[in-house]
PDB file of N, CA, C and O in Angstrom:
ATOM      1  N   MET A   1      11.524  65.355 -12.441  1.00  0.00           N
ATOM      2  CA  MET A   1      12.267  63.763 -12.899  1.00  0.00           C
ATOM      3  C   MET A   1      12.492  63.238 -12.217  1.00  0.00           C
ATOM      4  O   MET A   1      12.171  62.096 -12.545  1.00  0.00           O
ATOM      5  N   GLY A   2      13.198  63.236 -10.633  1.00  0.00           N
ATOM      6  CA  GLY A   2      13.619  62.543 -10.079  1.00  0.00           C
ATOM      7  C   GLY A   2      12.570  61.884  -9.292  1.00  0.00           C
ATOM      8  O   GLY A   2      12.809  60.869  -8.636  1.00  0.00           O
ATOM      9  N   ALA A   3      11.394  62.445  -9.342  1.00  0.00           N
ATOM     10  CA  ALA A   3      10.219  61.494  -8.429  1.00  0.00           C
ATOM     11  C   ALA A   3      10.016  60.245  -9.581  1.00  0.00           C
ATOM     12  O   ALA A   3       9.954  59.088  -9.165  1.00  0.00           O
ATOM     13  N   VAL A   4       9.948  60.431 -10.546  1.00  0.00           N
ATOM     14  CA  VAL A   4       9.614  59.515 -11.564  1.00  0.00           C
ATOM     15  C   VAL A   4      10.971  58.180 -11.531  1.00  0.00           C
ATOM     16  O   VAL A   4      10.833  56.958 -11.483  1.00  0.00           O
ATOM     17  N   ASP A   5      11.966  58.838 -11.569  1.00  0.00           N
ATOM     18  CA  ASP A   5      13.160  57.840 -11.492  1.00  0.00           C
ATOM     19  C   ASP A   5      12.927  56.963 -10.266  1.00  0.00           C
ATOM     20  O   ASP A   5      13.066  55.750 -10.109  1.00  0.00           O
ATOM     21  N   ILE A   6      12.469  58.091  -9.312  1.00  0.00           N
ATOM     22  CA  ILE A   6      12.390  56.841  -8.117  1.00  0.00           C
ATOM     23  C   ILE A   6      11.070  56.073  -7.577  1.00  0.00           C
ATOM     24  O   ILE A   6      10.911  55.213  -6.710  1.00  0.00           O
ATOM     25  N   GLY A   7      10.225  56.723  -8.424  1.00  0.00           N
ATOM     26  CA  GLY A   7       8.674  55.522  -8.424  1.00  0.00           C
ATOM     27  C   GLY A   7       9.305  54.460  -9.605  1.00  0.00           C
ATOM     28  O   GLY A   7       9.335  53.288  -9.230  1.00  0.00           O
ATOM     29  N   LEU A   8       9.645  54.636 -10.526  1.00  0.00           N
ATOM     30  CA  LEU A   8      10.301  53.543 -11.386  1.00  0.00           C
ATOM     31  C   LEU A   8      11.229  52.579 -10.519  1.00  0.00           C
ATOM     32  O   LEU A   8      10.981  51.390 -10.716  1.00  0.00           O
ATOM     33  N   LEU A   9      12.296  52.851  -9.555  1.00  0.00           N
ATOM     34  CA  LEU A   9      13.152  52.215  -9.137  1.00  0.00           C
ATOM     35  C   LEU A   9      12.457  51.405  -7.704  1.00  0.00           C
ATOM     36  O   LEU A   9      12.882  50.412  -7.114  1.00  0.00           O
ATOM     37  N   ILE A  10      11.397  52.138  -7.458  1.00  0.00           N
ATOM     38  CA  ILE A  10      10.325  51.081  -6.515  1.00  0.00           C
ATOM     39  C   ILE A  10       9.915  50.093  -6.993  1.00  0.00           C
ATOM     40  O   ILE A  10       9.994  48.944  -6.557  1.00  0.00           O
ATOM     41  N   ALA A  11       9.298  50.597  -8.228  1.00  0.00           N
ATOM     42  CA  ALA A  11       8.453  49.501  -9.170  1.00  0.00           C
ATOM     43  C   ALA A  11       9.135  48.360  -9.509  1.00  0.00           C
ATOM     44  O   ALA A  11       8.563  47.271  -9.454  1.00  0.00           O
ATOM     45  N   VAL A  12      10.459  48.475  -9.904  1.00  0.00           N
ATOM     46  CA  VAL A  12      11.434  47.326 -10.424  1.00  0.00           C
ATOM     47  C   VAL A  12      11.459  46.854  -9.201  1.00  0.00           C
ATOM     48  O   VAL A  12      10.833  45.795  -9.154  1.00  0.00           O
ATOM     49  N   ILE A  13      12.122  47.321  -7.686  1.00  0.00           N
ATOM     50  CA  ILE A  13      12.457  46.541  -6.640  1.00  0.00           C
ATOM     51  C   ILE A  13      11.320  45.532  -6.424  1.00  0.00           C
ATOM     52  O   ILE A  13      11.532  44.320  -6.375  1.00  0.00           O
ATOM     53  N   GLY A  14       9.995  46.133  -6.286  1.00  0.00           N
ATOM     54  CA  GLY A  14       8.953  45.343  -6.250  1.00  0.00           C
ATOM     55  C   GLY A  14       8.755  44.229  -6.965  1.00  0.00           C
ATOM     56  O   GLY A  14       8.349  43.188  -6.448  1.00  0.00           O
ATOM     57  N   CYS A  15       9.008  44.347  -8.138  1.00  0.00           N
ATOM     58  CA  CYS A  15       9.242  43.066  -9.033  1.00  0.00           C
ATOM     59  C   CYS A  15       9.535  42.351  -8.576  1.00  0.00           C
ATOM     60  O   CYS A  15       8.781  41.435  -8.246  1.00  0.00           O
ATOM     61  N   PHE A  16      11.124  42.391  -8.238  1.00  0.00           N
ATOM     62  CA  PHE A  16      12.296  41.396  -7.643  1.00  0.00           C
ATOM     63  C   PHE A  16      11.829  41.133  -6.519  1.00  0.00           C
ATOM     64  O   PHE A  16      12.037  39.981  -6.138  1.00  0.00           O
ATOM     65  N   VAL A  17      11.239  41.830  -5.811  1.00  0.00           N
ATOM     66  CA  VAL A  17      10.914  41.244  -4.271  1.00  0.00           C
ATOM     67  C   VAL A  17       9.461  40.106  -4.452  1.00  0.00           C
ATOM     68  O   VAL A  17       9.273  39.207  -3.633  1.00  0.00           O
ATOM     69  N   GLY A  18       8.557  40.336  -5.614  1.00  0.00           N
ATOM     70  CA  GLY A  18       7.619  39.626  -5.600  1.00  0.00           C
ATOM     71  C   GLY A  18       8.181  38.304  -6.158  1.00  0.00           C
ATOM     72  O   GLY A  18       8.046  37.239  -5.555  1.00  0.00           O
ATOM     73  N   LEU A  19       8.838  38.427  -7.375  1.00  0.00           N
ATOM     74  CA  LEU A  19       9.210  37.307  -8.310  1.00  0.00           C
ATOM     75  C   LEU A  19      10.029  36.337  -6.856  1.00  0.00           C
ATOM     76  O   LEU A  19       9.491  35.303  -6.459  1.00  0.00           O
ATOM     77  N   ALA A  20      11.124  36.774  -6.314  1.00  0.00           N
ATOM     78  CA  ALA A  20      11.694  36.043  -5.193  1.00  0.00           C
ATOM     79  C   ALA A  20      11.043  35.398  -4.396  1.00  0.00           C
ATOM     80  O   ALA A  20      11.410  34.334  -3.897  1.00  0.00           O
ATOM     81  N   GLY A  21       9.651  36.160  -4.114  1.00  0.00           N
ATOM     82  CA  GLY A  21       8.597  35.452  -3.284  1.00  0.00           C
ATOM     83  C   GLY A  21       8.001  34.121  -3.929  1.00  0.00           C
ATOM     84  O   GLY A  21       7.863  33.039  -3.358  1.00  0.00           O
ATOM     85  N   TRP A  22       7.687  34.436  -5.220  1.00  0.00           N
ATOM     86  CA  TRP A  22       6.870  33.437  -5.920  1.00  0.00           C
ATOM     87  C   TRP A  22       7.998  32.175  -6.201  1.00  0.00           C
ATOM     88  O   TRP A  22       7.696  31.002  -5.984  1.00  0.00           O
ATOM     89  N   LEU A  23       9.076  32.510  -6.614  1.00  0.00           N
ATOM     90  CA  LEU A  23      10.142  31.888  -6.496  1.00  0.00           C
ATOM     91  C   LEU A  23      10.457  30.619  -5.447  1.00  0.00           C
ATOM     92  O   LEU A  23      10.726  29.435  -5.651  1.00  0.00           O
ATOM     93  N   SER A  24      10.306  31.384  -4.279  1.00  0.00           N
ATOM     94  CA  SER A  24      10.504  30.684  -2.613  1.00  0.00           C
ATOM     95  C   SER A  24       9.481  29.871  -2.657  1.00  0.00           C
ATOM     96  O   SER A  24       9.660  28.685  -2.934  1.00  0.00           O
ATOM     97  N   GLY A  25       8.299  30.347  -2.405  1.00  0.00           N
ATOM     98  CA  GLY A  25       7.013  29.528  -2.554  1.00  0.00           C
ATOM     99  C   GLY A  25       6.802  28.180  -3.448  1.00  0.00           C
ATOM    100  O   GLY A  25       6.159  27.170  -3.163  1.00  0.00           O
ATOM    101  N   ARG A  26       7.701  28.551  -4.859  1.00  0.00           N
ATOM    102  CA  ARG A  26       7.376  27.194  -5.651  1.00  0.00           C
ATOM    103  C   ARG A  26       8.271  26.374  -5.066  1.00  0.00           C
ATOM    104  O   ARG A  26       7.776  25.260  -4.891  1.00  0.00           O
ATOM    105  N   ASP A  27       9.609  26.481  -4.614  1.00  0.00           N
ATOM    106  CA  ASP A  27      10.355  25.486  -4.417  1.00  0.00           C
ATOM    107  C   ASP A  27       9.767  25.045  -3.002  1.00  0.00           C
ATOM    108  O   ASP A  27       9.561  23.839  -3.141  1.00  0.00           O
ATOM    109  N   LYS A  28       9.508  25.298  -2.113  1.00  0.00           N
ATOM    110  CA  LYS A  28       8.806  24.801  -0.912  1.00  0.00           C
ATOM    111  C   LYS A  28       7.564  23.977  -1.349  1.00  0.00           C
ATOM    112  O   LYS A  28       7.158  22.958  -0.789  1.00  0.00           O
ATOM    113  N   LYS A  29       6.992  24.617  -2.507  1.00  0.00           N
ATOM    114  CA  LYS A  29       6.060  23.402  -2.954  1.00  0.00           C
ATOM    115  C   LYS A  29       6.269  22.395  -3.306  1.00  0.00           C
ATOM    116  O   LYS A  29       5.562  21.433  -3.005  1.00  0.00           O
ATOM    117  N   LEU A  30       7.391  22.320  -4.109  1.00  0.00           N
ATOM    118  CA  LEU A  30       8.238  21.030  -4.946  1.00  0.00           C
ATOM    119  C   LEU A  30       8.707  20.472  -4.132  1.00  0.00           C
ATOM    120  O   LEU A  30       8.718  19.282  -4.448  1.00  0.00           O
ATOM    121  N   THR A  31       9.226  20.662  -3.004  1.00  0.00           N
ATOM    122  CA  THR A  31       9.910  20.054  -1.755  1.00  0.00           C
ATOM    123  C   THR A  31       8.783  19.551  -0.909  1.00  0.00           C
ATOM    124  O   THR A  31       9.085  18.616  -0.168  1.00  0.00           O
ATOM    125  N   ASN A  32       7.379  20.034  -0.859  1.00  0.00           N
ATOM    126  CA  ASN A  32       6.569  19.455   0.110  1.00  0.00           C
ATOM    127  C   ASN A  32       5.901  18.352  -0.661  1.00  0.00           C
ATOM    128  O   ASN A  32       5.536  17.252  -0.246  1.00  0.00           O
ATOM    129  N   ASP A  33       5.793  18.999  -2.176  1.00  0.00           N
ATOM    130  CA  ASP A  33       5.299  17.599  -3.077  1.00  0.00           C
ATOM    131  C   ASP A  33       5.856  16.509  -3.176  1.00  0.00           C
ATOM    132  O   ASP A  33       5.224  15.487  -3.443  1.00  0.00           O
ATOM    133  N   GLY A  34       7.494  16.539  -2.925  1.00  0.00           N
ATOM    134  CA  GLY A  34       8.417  15.361  -3.106  1.00  0.00           C
ATOM    135  C   GLY A  34       8.311  14.985  -2.011  1.00  0.00           C
ATOM    136  O   GLY A  34       8.515  13.783  -2.180  1.00  0.00           O
ATOM    137  N   GLU A  35       8.064  15.167  -0.512  1.00  0.00           N
ATOM    138  CA  GLU A  35       8.190  14.417   0.747  1.00  0.00           C
ATOM    139  C   GLU A  35       6.923  13.628   0.670  1.00  0.00           C
ATOM    140  O   GLU A  35       6.993  12.462   1.058  1.00  0.00           O
ATOM    141  N   TRP A  36       5.434  14.208   0.101  1.00  0.00           N
ATOM    142  CA  TRP A  36       4.589  13.483   0.060  1.00  0.00           C
ATOM    143  C   TRP A  36       4.601  12.255  -0.940  1.00  0.00           C
ATOM    144  O   TRP A  36       4.015  11.183  -0.783  1.00  0.00           O
ATOM    145  N   LYS A  37       5.228  12.564  -1.777  1.00  0.00           N
ATOM    146  CA  LYS A  37       5.106  11.549  -3.040  1.00  0.00           C
ATOM    147  C   LYS A  37       5.972   9.974  -2.414  1.00  0.00           C
ATOM    148  O   LYS A  37       5.642   8.814  -2.661  1.00  0.00           O
ATOM    149  N   GLY A  38       7.337  10.547  -1.414  1.00  0.00           N
ATOM    150  CA  GLY A  38       7.744   9.401  -1.073  1.00  0.00           C
ATOM    151  C   GLY A  38       7.256   9.065   0.186  1.00  0.00           C
ATOM    152  O   GLY A  38       7.820   8.076   0.655  1.00  0.00           O
ATOM    153  N   THR A  39       6.181   9.683   1.066  1.00  0.00           N
ATOM    154  CA  THR A  39       5.523   9.146   1.925  1.00  0.00           C
ATOM    155  C   THR A  39       4.637   7.786   1.139  1.00  0.00           C
ATOM    156  O   THR A  39       4.502   6.629   1.537  1.00  0.00           O
ATOM    157  N   VAL A  40       4.189   8.366   0.049  1.00  0.00           N
ATOM    158  CA  VAL A  40       2.661   7.722  -0.427  1.00  0.00           C
ATOM    159  C   VAL A  40       3.711   6.348  -1.067  1.00  0.00           C
ATOM    160  O   VAL A  40       3.298   5.194  -0.947  1.00  0.00           O
ATOM    161  N   ASN A  41       4.745   6.567  -1.575  1.00  0.00           N
ATOM    162  CA  ASN A  41       5.332   5.162  -2.026  1.00  0.00           C
ATOM    163  C   ASN A  41       5.847   4.356  -1.213  1.00  0.00           C
ATOM    164  O   ASN A  41       6.039   3.174  -1.497  1.00  0.00           O
ATOM    165  N   THR A  42       6.154   4.908  -0.038  1.00  0.00           N
ATOM    166  CA  THR A  42       6.638   3.883   1.318  1.00  0.00           C
ATOM    167  C   THR A  42       5.494   3.141   1.734  1.00  0.00           C
ATOM    168  O   THR A  42       5.498   1.935   1.981  1.00  0.00           O
ATOM    169  N   LYS A  43       4.340   4.045   1.814  1.00  0.00           N
ATOM    170  CA  LYS A  43       2.906   3.189   2.093  1.00  0.00           C
ATOM    171  C   LYS A  43       2.442   2.130   1.092  1.00  0.00           C
ATOM    172  O   LYS A  43       2.014   1.012   1.380  1.00  0.00           O
ATOM    173  N   LEU A  44       2.584   2.622  -0.050  1.00  0.00           N
ATOM    174  CA  LEU A  44       2.262   1.837  -1.125  1.00  0.00           C
ATOM    175  C   LEU A  44       3.245   0.500  -1.094  1.00  0.00           C
ATOM    176  O   LEU A  44       2.722  -0.529  -1.521  1.00  0.00           O
ATOM    177  N   ASP A  45       4.350   0.429  -0.722  1.00  0.00           N
ATOM    178  CA  ASP A  45       5.075  -0.776  -0.419  1.00  0.00           C
ATOM    179  C   ASP A  45       4.950  -1.633   0.459  1.00  0.00           C
ATOM    180  O   ASP A  45       5.097  -2.851   0.365  1.00  0.00           O
ATOM    181  N   ASP A  46       4.544  -0.712   1.753  1.00  0.00           N
ATOM    182  CA  ASP A  46       4.014  -1.672   2.958  1.00  0.00           C
ATOM    183  C   ASP A  46       2.868  -2.449   2.420  1.00  0.00           C
ATOM    184  O   ASP A  46       2.797  -3.639   2.728  1.00  0.00           O
ATOM    185  N   ILE A  47       1.922  -1.897   1.620  1.00  0.00           N
ATOM    186  CA  ILE A  47       0.741  -2.362   1.422  1.00  0.00           C
ATOM    187  C   ILE A  47       1.202  -3.652   0.648  1.00  0.00           C
ATOM    188  O   ILE A  47       1.086  -4.739   1.213  1.00  0.00           O
ATOM    189  N   LYS A  48       1.689  -3.578  -0.546  1.00  0.00           N
ATOM    190  CA  LYS A  48       2.292  -4.137  -1.440  1.00  0.00           C
ATOM    191  C   LYS A  48       2.961  -5.553  -0.636  1.00  0.00           C
ATOM    192  O   LYS A  48       2.640  -6.711  -0.905  1.00  0.00           O
ATOM    193  N   SER A  49       3.781  -5.209   0.215  1.00  0.00           N
ATOM    194  CA  SER A  49       4.625  -6.504   1.064  1.00  0.00           C
ATOM    195  C   SER A  49       3.253  -7.274   1.953  1.00  0.00           C
ATOM    196  O   SER A  49       3.108  -8.497   1.975  1.00  0.00           O
ATOM    197  N   SER A  50       2.530  -6.524   2.494  1.00  0.00           N
ATOM    198  CA  SER A  50       1.584  -7.314   3.360  1.00  0.00           C
ATOM    199  C   SER A  50       0.270  -8.005   2.609  1.00  0.00           C
ATOM    200  O   SER A  50      -0.533  -8.784   3.122  1.00  0.00           O
ATOM    201  N   VAL A  51       0.281  -7.505   1.261  1.00  0.00           N
ATOM    202  CA  VAL A  51      -0.738  -8.725   0.510  1.00  0.00           C
ATOM    203  C   VAL A  51       0.208  -9.662  -0.131  1.00  0.00           C
ATOM    204  O   VAL A  51      -0.307 -10.764  -0.319  1.00  0.00           O
ATOM    205  N   SER A  52       1.710  -9.539  -0.611  1.00  0.00           N
ATOM    206  CA  SER A  52       2.249 -10.530  -0.628  1.00  0.00           C
ATOM    207  C   SER A  52       1.993 -11.960   0.340  1.00  0.00           C
ATOM    208  O   SER A  52       1.549 -13.095   0.166  1.00  0.00           O
ATOM    209  N   GLY A  53       2.636 -11.043   1.599  1.00  0.00           N
ATOM    210  CA  GLY A  53       2.576 -12.053   2.597  1.00  0.00           C
ATOM    211  C   GLY A  53       1.185 -13.067   2.862  1.00  0.00           C
ATOM    212  O   GLY A  53       1.168 -14.250   3.203  1.00  0.00           O
ATOM    213  N   THR A  54      -0.055 -12.059   2.549  1.00  0.00           N
ATOM    214  CA  THR A  54      -1.030 -12.812   2.853  1.00  0.00           C
ATOM    215  C   THR A  54      -1.489 -13.847   1.853  1.00  0.00           C
ATOM    216  O   THR A  54      -2.254 -14.770   2.131  1.00  0.00           O
ATOM    217  N   THR A  55      -0.990 -13.631   0.737  1.00  0.00           N
ATOM    218  CA  THR A  55      -1.177 -14.338  -0.559  1.00  0.00           C
ATOM    219  C   THR A  55      -0.456 -15.748  -0.303  1.00  0.00           C
ATOM    220  O   THR A  55      -0.956 -16.797  -0.709  1.00  0.00           O
ATOM    221  N   ALA A  56       0.571 -15.706   0.293  1.00  0.00           N
ATOM    222  CA  ALA A  56       1.646 -16.798   0.824  1.00  0.00           C
ATOM    223  C   ALA A  56       0.759 -17.581   1.864  1.00  0.00           C
ATOM    224  O   ALA A  56       0.592 -18.797   1.781  1.00  0.00           O
ATOM    225  N   GLU A  57       0.195 -16.784   2.863  1.00  0.00           N
ATOM    226  CA  GLU A  57      -0.436 -17.736   3.927  1.00  0.00           C
ATOM    227  C   GLU A  57      -1.494 -18.347   3.380  1.00  0.00           C
ATOM    228  O   GLU A  57      -1.701 -19.527   3.663  1.00  0.00           O
ATOM    229  N   LEU A  58      -2.441 -17.574   2.405  1.00  0.00           N
ATOM    230  CA  LEU A  58      -3.663 -18.176   1.855  1.00  0.00           C
ATOM    231  C   LEU A  58      -3.369 -19.427   1.060  1.00  0.00           C
ATOM    232  O   LEU A  58      -4.224 -20.311   1.010  1.00  0.00           O
ATOM    233  N   VAL A  59      -2.028 -19.575   0.336  1.00  0.00           N
ATOM    234  CA  VAL A  59      -1.832 -20.834  -0.112  1.00  0.00           C
ATOM    235  C   VAL A  59      -1.581 -21.633   0.668  1.00  0.00           C
ATOM    236  O   VAL A  59      -1.731 -22.790   0.278  1.00  0.00           O
ATOM    237  N   LYS A  60      -1.171 -21.463   1.872  1.00  0.00           N
ATOM    238  CA  LYS A  60      -0.737 -22.738   2.839  1.00  0.00           C
ATOM    239  C   LYS A  60      -2.021 -23.041   3.395  1.00  0.00           C
ATOM    240  O   LYS A  60      -2.254 -24.248   3.461  1.00  0.00           O
ATOM    241  N   ILE A  61      -2.945 -22.250   3.827  1.00  0.00           N
ATOM    242  CA  ILE A  61      -4.276 -22.769   4.127  1.00  0.00           C
ATOM    243  C   ILE A  61      -4.676 -23.271   3.398  1.00  0.00           C
ATOM    244  O   ILE A  61      -4.954 -24.412   3.767  1.00  0.00           O
ATOM    245  N   ASN A  62      -5.019 -23.003   2.007  1.00  0.00           N
ATOM    246  CA  ASN A  62      -5.510 -23.928   0.957  1.00  0.00           C
ATOM    247  C   ASN A  62      -4.895 -25.339   0.951  1.00  0.00           C
ATOM    248  O   ASN A  62      -5.559 -26.376   0.979  1.00  0.00           O
ATOM    249  N   ALA A  63      -3.705 -25.272   0.915  1.00  0.00           N
ATOM    250  CA  ALA A  63      -3.085 -26.559   0.902  1.00  0.00           C
ATOM    251  C   ALA A  63      -3.362 -27.542   2.377  1.00  0.00           C
ATOM    252  O   ALA A  63      -3.543 -28.755   2.266  1.00  0.00           O
ATOM    253  N   THR A  64      -3.366 -26.933   3.577  1.00  0.00           N
ATOM    254  CA  THR A  64      -3.636 -27.730   4.688  1.00  0.00           C
ATOM    255  C   THR A  64      -5.345 -27.964   4.619  1.00  0.00           C
ATOM    256  O   THR A  64      -5.756 -29.052   5.022  1.00  0.00           O
ATOM    257  N   LEU A  65      -6.223 -27.079   4.175  1.00  0.00           N
ATOM    258  CA  LEU A  65      -7.713 -27.732   3.690  1.00  0.00           C
ATOM    259  C   LEU A  65      -7.655 -28.900   3.001  1.00  0.00           C
ATOM    260  O   LEU A  65      -8.165 -29.969   3.336  1.00  0.00           O
ATOM    261  N   ASN A  66      -6.950 -28.641   1.924  1.00  0.00           N
ATOM    262  CA  ASN A  66      -7.149 -29.766   0.941  1.00  0.00           C
ATOM    263  C   ASN A  66      -6.875 -31.474   1.643  1.00  0.00           C
ATOM    264  O   ASN A  66      -7.496 -32.533   1.549  1.00  0.00           O
ATOM    265  N   GLU A  67      -5.503 -31.004   2.417  1.00  0.00           N
ATOM    266  CA  GLU A  67      -5.064 -32.151   3.171  1.00  0.00           C
ATOM    267  C   GLU A  67      -6.346 -32.638   3.990  1.00  0.00           C
ATOM    268  O   GLU A  67      -6.827 -33.757   3.813  1.00  0.00           O
ATOM    269  N   HIS A  68      -6.833 -31.768   4.846  1.00  0.00           N
ATOM    270  CA  HIS A  68      -7.981 -32.298   5.794  1.00  0.00           C
ATOM    271  C   HIS A  68      -8.780 -33.078   4.944  1.00  0.00           C
ATOM    272  O   HIS A  68      -8.932 -34.286   5.128  1.00  0.00           O
ATOM    273  N   GLY A  69      -9.445 -32.283   3.766  1.00  0.00           N
ATOM    274  CA  GLY A  69     -10.177 -33.069   2.958  1.00  0.00           C
ATOM    275  C   GLY A  69     -10.047 -34.436   2.833  1.00  0.00           C
ATOM    276  O   GLY A  69     -10.898 -35.268   3.148  1.00  0.00           O
ATOM    277  N   GLU A  70      -8.630 -34.703   2.223  1.00  0.00           N
ATOM    278  CA  GLU A  70      -8.207 -35.977   2.244  1.00  0.00           C
ATOM    279  C   GLU A  70      -8.169 -37.024   3.249  1.00  0.00           C
ATOM    280  O   GLU A  70      -8.388 -38.223   3.073  1.00  0.00           O
ATOM    281  N   ARG A  71      -7.859 -36.414   4.345  1.00  0.00           N
ATOM    282  CA  ARG A  71      -7.697 -37.307   5.396  1.00  0.00           C
ATOM    283  C   ARG A  71      -9.567 -37.055   5.859  1.00  0.00           C
ATOM    284  O   ARG A  71      -9.701 -37.825   6.810  1.00  0.00           O
ATOM    285  N   LEU A  72     -10.509 -36.584   5.692  1.00  0.00           N
ATOM    286  CA  LEU A  72     -11.792 -36.682   6.086  1.00  0.00           C
ATOM    287  C   LEU A  72     -12.352 -37.438   5.362  1.00  0.00           C
ATOM    288  O   LEU A  72     -13.202 -38.086   5.973  1.00  0.00           O
ATOM    289  N   THR A  73     -12.265 -37.723   4.106  1.00  0.00           N
ATOM    290  CA  THR A  73     -12.867 -38.867   3.155  1.00  0.00           C
ATOM    291  C   THR A  73     -11.961 -40.222   3.612  1.00  0.00           C
ATOM    292  O   THR A  73     -12.580 -41.280   3.725  1.00  0.00           O
ATOM    293  N   ALA A  74     -10.411 -40.208   3.893  1.00  0.00           N
ATOM    294  CA  ALA A  74     -10.040 -41.717   4.646  1.00  0.00           C
ATOM    295  C   ALA A  74     -10.897 -42.128   5.888  1.00  0.00           C
ATOM    296  O   ALA A  74     -11.309 -43.262   6.133  1.00  0.00           O
ATOM    297  N   VAL A  75     -11.076 -41.054   6.585  1.00  0.00           N
ATOM    298  CA  VAL A  75     -11.983 -41.496   8.062  1.00  0.00           C
ATOM    299  C   VAL A  75     -13.211 -41.889   7.885  1.00  0.00           C
ATOM    300  O   VAL A  75     -13.730 -42.722   8.628  1.00  0.00           O
ATOM    301  N   GLU A  76     -13.857 -41.311   6.827  1.00  0.00           N
ATOM    302  CA  GLU A  76     -15.482 -41.756   6.501  1.00  0.00           C
ATOM    303  C   GLU A  76     -15.427 -43.138   5.840  1.00  0.00           C
ATOM    304  O   GLU A  76     -16.276 -44.018   5.984  1.00  0.00           O
ATOM    305  N   SER A  77     -14.187 -43.221   5.011  1.00  0.00           N
ATOM    306  CA  SER A  77     -14.511 -44.603   4.155  1.00  0.00           C
ATOM    307  C   SER A  77     -14.169 -45.651   5.701  1.00  0.00           C
ATOM    308  O   SER A  77     -14.881 -46.594   6.047  1.00  0.00           O
ATOM    309  N   SER A  78     -13.214 -45.284   6.264  1.00  0.00           N
ATOM    310  CA  SER A  78     -12.895 -46.260   7.527  1.00  0.00           C
ATOM    311  C   SER A  78     -13.815 -46.432   8.345  1.00  0.00           C
ATOM    312  O   SER A  78     -13.959 -47.559   8.818  1.00  0.00           O
ATOM    313  N   ALA A  79     -14.577 -45.501   8.686  1.00  0.00           N
ATOM    314  CA  ALA A  79     -15.892 -45.533   9.740  1.00  0.00           C
ATOM    315  C   ALA A  79     -16.844 -46.663   8.612  1.00  0.00           C
ATOM    316  O   ALA A  79     -17.329 -47.645   9.174  1.00  0.00           O
ATOM    317  N   LYS A  80     -17.007 -46.571   7.619  1.00  0.00           N
ATOM    318  CA  LYS A  80     -18.284 -47.108   6.684  1.00  0.00           C
ATOM    319  C   LYS A  80     -17.829 -48.461   6.624  1.00  0.00           C
ATOM    320  O   LYS A  80     -18.715 -49.309   6.524  1.00  0.00           O
ATOM    321  N   GLN A  81     -16.573 -48.874   6.665  1.00  0.00           N
ATOM    322  CA  GLN A  81     -16.222 -50.121   6.602  1.00  0.00           C
ATOM    323  C   GLN A  81     -16.270 -51.040   8.126  1.00  0.00           C
ATOM    324  O   GLN A  81     -16.249 -52.265   8.247  1.00  0.00           O
ATOM    325  N   ALA A  82     -16.336 -50.055   9.140  1.00  0.00           N
ATOM    326  CA  ALA A  82     -16.192 -50.501  10.410  1.00  0.00           C
ATOM    327  C   ALA A  82     -17.907 -51.089  10.527  1.00  0.00           C
ATOM    328  O   ALA A  82     -18.193 -52.265  10.750  1.00  0.00           O
ATOM    329  N   HIS A  83     -18.923 -49.970  10.320  1.00  0.00           N
ATOM    330  CA  HIS A  83     -20.109 -50.178  10.559  1.00  0.00           C
ATOM    331  C   HIS A  83     -20.320 -51.334   9.732  1.00  0.00           C
ATOM    332  O   HIS A  83     -21.042 -52.139  10.319  1.00  0.00           O
ATOM    333  N   HIS A  84     -20.004 -51.679   8.718  1.00  0.00           N
ATOM    334  CA  HIS A  84     -20.153 -53.320   7.681  1.00  0.00           C
ATOM    335  C   HIS A  84     -19.780 -54.094   8.519  1.00  0.00           C
ATOM    336  O   HIS A  84     -20.665 -54.870   8.880  1.00  0.00           O
ATOM    337  N   ARG A  85     -18.619 -54.244   9.094  1.00  0.00           N
ATOM    338  CA  ARG A  85     -18.156 -55.100   9.853  1.00  0.00           C
ATOM    339  C   ARG A  85     -19.214 -55.462  11.207  1.00  0.00           C
ATOM    340  O   ARG A  85     -19.739 -56.553  11.432  1.00  0.00           O
ATOM    341  N   LEU A  86     -19.330 -54.346  11.923  1.00  0.00           N
ATOM    342  CA  LEU A  86     -20.200 -54.640  12.771  1.00  0.00           C
ATOM    343  C   LEU A  86     -21.525 -55.171  12.537  1.00  0.00           C
ATOM    344  O   LEU A  86     -22.039 -56.045  13.235  1.00  0.00           O
ATOM    345  N   ASP A  87     -22.053 -54.629  11.552  1.00  0.00           N
ATOM    346  CA  ASP A  87     -23.290 -55.118  11.113  1.00  0.00           C
ATOM    347  C   ASP A  87     -23.257 -56.576  10.745  1.00  0.00           C
ATOM    348  O   ASP A  87     -24.248 -57.303  10.803  1.00  0.00           O
ATOM    349  N   GLU A  88     -22.157 -56.931  10.392  1.00  0.00           N
ATOM    350  CA  GLU A  88     -21.906 -58.625  10.000  1.00  0.00           C
ATOM    351  C   GLU A  88     -21.941 -59.285  11.113  1.00  0.00           C
ATOM    352  O   GLU A  88     -22.494 -60.385  11.122  1.00  0.00           O
ATOM    353  N   LEU A  89     -21.442 -58.831  12.122  1.00  0.00           N
ATOM    354  CA  LEU A  89     -20.983 -59.406  13.692  1.00  0.00           C
ATOM    355  C   LEU A  89     -22.647 -59.465  14.335  1.00  0.00           C
ATOM    356  O   LEU A  89     -22.912 -59.980  15.421  1.00  0.00           O
ATOM    357  N   LYS A  90     -23.436 -58.974  13.630  1.00  0.00           N
ATOM    358  CA  LYS A  90     -24.836 -59.088  14.538  1.00  0.00           C
ATOM    359  C   LYS A  90     -25.315 -60.255  13.891  1.00  0.00           C
ATOM    360  O   LYS A  90     -26.386 -60.756  14.234  1.00  0.00           O
TER     361      LYS A  90
END
């Protein structure tokens, strides 16, 4: 009966060692997953701020482009008037 008791004790100890190893691995996995999620969130925040900055720059570029269009129209009108005056001088 002593051999059965020792075998049972070794089996129970083996179960506890296995359970401890599984719990340790699970904790490490949870820690690594948390670090990964933090890294991903940081990168997404960086991308979001870059996109916001790009949008603001595009708004400025569009405003400048509209202004240039208006100025070009004024220059064309002025050149047209100058051509009419030159034609009248001939």
